[in-house]
C-alpha positions in Angstrom: -92.4 -60.7 89.8 -95.8 -62.1 88.9 -97.0 -65.3 90.8 -99.5 -67.8 89.5 -102.0 -69.7 91.7 -101.8 -73.2 91.3 -104.1 -76.0 93.3 -102.3 -78.9 95.4 -101.6 -81.7 93.9 -100.7 -79.9 90.7 -98.3 -77.3 92.1 -96.4 -80.1 93.8 -96.1 -82.0 90.6 -94.9 -79.0 88.6 -92.1 -78.5 91.5 -91.2 -82.0 91.6 -90.8 -82.0 87.5 -93.6 -84.6 86.8 -95.9 -81.9 85.3 -94.7 -79.6 82.6 -97.8 -78.3 81.5 -100.3 -76.1 83.4 -103.6 -76.4 81.8 -105.8 -73.2 81.8 -108.8 -71.9 79.7 -106.9 -68.8 78.3 -103.5 -68.2 76.6 -101.1 -66.0 78.7 -98.6 -63.4 77.1 -96.1 -63.7 80.2 -92.8 -65.3 79.8 -89.9 -65.7 82.0 -89.6 -66.4 85.8 -92.8 -66.6 87.7 -93.7 -67.4 91.5 -95.7 -70.4 92.2 -98.4 -69.8 94.9 -99.9 -73.0 96.7 -103.7 -71.9 96.5 -105.2 -71.3 99.8 -102.0 -71.2 101.7 -101.0 -67.5 101.4 -97.5 -68.8 100.5 -95.1 -68.7 97.5 -93.8 -72.0 97.5 -91.6 -72.1 94.2 -90.4 -70.6 91.1 -90.5 -71.6 87.3 -89.9 -70.2 83.9 -93.1 -70.0 82.0 -91.6 -70.5 78.5 -94.7 -70.9 76.2 -98.3 -71.8 75.5 -99.6 -74.8 73.3 -103.3 -74.8 72.3 -106.1 -74.7 72.1 -105.9 -78.2 72.6 -107.8 -81.0 71.1 -108.9 -83.9 73.3 -106.5 -86.0 71.2 -103.6 -83.6 72.0 -104.2 -83.6 75.7 -104.5 -87.5 75.9 -101.3 -87.7 73.8 -99.4 -85.5 76.2 -101.1 -86.5 79.3 -97.8 -87.1 81.3 -97.0 -83.5 80.5 -100.3 -82.4 82.1 -99.7 -84.7 85.2 -102.5 -87.2 84.2 -102.9 -91.0 83.2 -104.2 -91.3 79.7 -107.3 -92.6 80.8 -107.7 -89.7 83.2 -107.0 -87.3 80.1 -109.8 -89.3 78.0 -112.2 -87.8 80.5 -112.6 -84.7 78.6 -111.2 -81.1 78.2 -111.3 -79.2 81.3 -112.1 -75.9 79.6 -114.0 -75.1 76.3 -111.0 -73.8 75.1 -108.2 -75.6 76.6 -104.5 -74.4 76.6 -101.1 -75.7 78.0 -98.7 -73.1 79.8 -95.3 -74.6 79.4 -93.2 -74.7 82.5 -89.6 -75.5 82.6 -86.4 -75.3 85.3 -89.2 -75.5 88.5 -87.5 -74.7 92.1 -89.1 -75.5 95.4 -88.3 -72.9 97.9 -86.4 -74.2 101.0 -88.8 -71.9 103.0 -92.2 -70.7 101.6 -92.6 -66.9 101.6 -95.9 -65.2 102.8 -97.5 -62.9 100.4 -100.4 -60.5 100.6 -103.2 -61.9 98.6 -105.0 -59.0 96.9 -109.1 -59.3 96.9 -110.3 -61.0 93.5 -106.9 -62.3 92.5 -107.7 -65.9 91.1 -104.9 -66.3 88.6 -101.9 -64.0 89.0 -100.8 -62.0 91.9 -98.1 -59.2 91.7 -95.5 -59.9 94.3 -94.4 -57.0 96.6 -90.8 -55.9 96.5 -90.0 -57.5 100.1 -91.6 -60.9 98.9 -89.9 -60.8 95.3 -86.6 -59.9 97.3 -87.2 -62.9 99.4 -87.8 -65.2 96.8 -84.8 -64.0 94.6 -82.5 -64.3 97.7 -83.3 -67.9 98.4 -82.9 -68.6 94.5 -79.3 -66.8 94.6 -78.4 -68.7 97.8 -79.0 -72.3 96.3 -77.2 -71.2 92.9 -74.2 -70.4 95.0 -74.2 -73.7 96.6 -74.2 -75.5 93.1 
């Protein structure tokens, strides 16, 4: 399982469902379930499904979809964050009951490949939650 590094407060907005677009400066071909790592903590705090990429976005498109990005319209009108701006579309975010520590490889700034023990711990928590529903 790959995990995406996301800064706070954006990761919390994704996990609470108020942000469905993660804005990045490149496309990604990854799809499916990914881990969500809160930058600077060394912890996987949740998962989501990465279901698509929109863009490159114009400023008008960013403003029109500001709530998907977790911004107000006036914040979005401040400009595009990247020369070429893309929205990575997230679906079904789930916060883990217990964050899982992972080993951060040197140089990783966007993606981390989670080791088997971490992946197992994350998936086990998800299975327990699904059984309770």
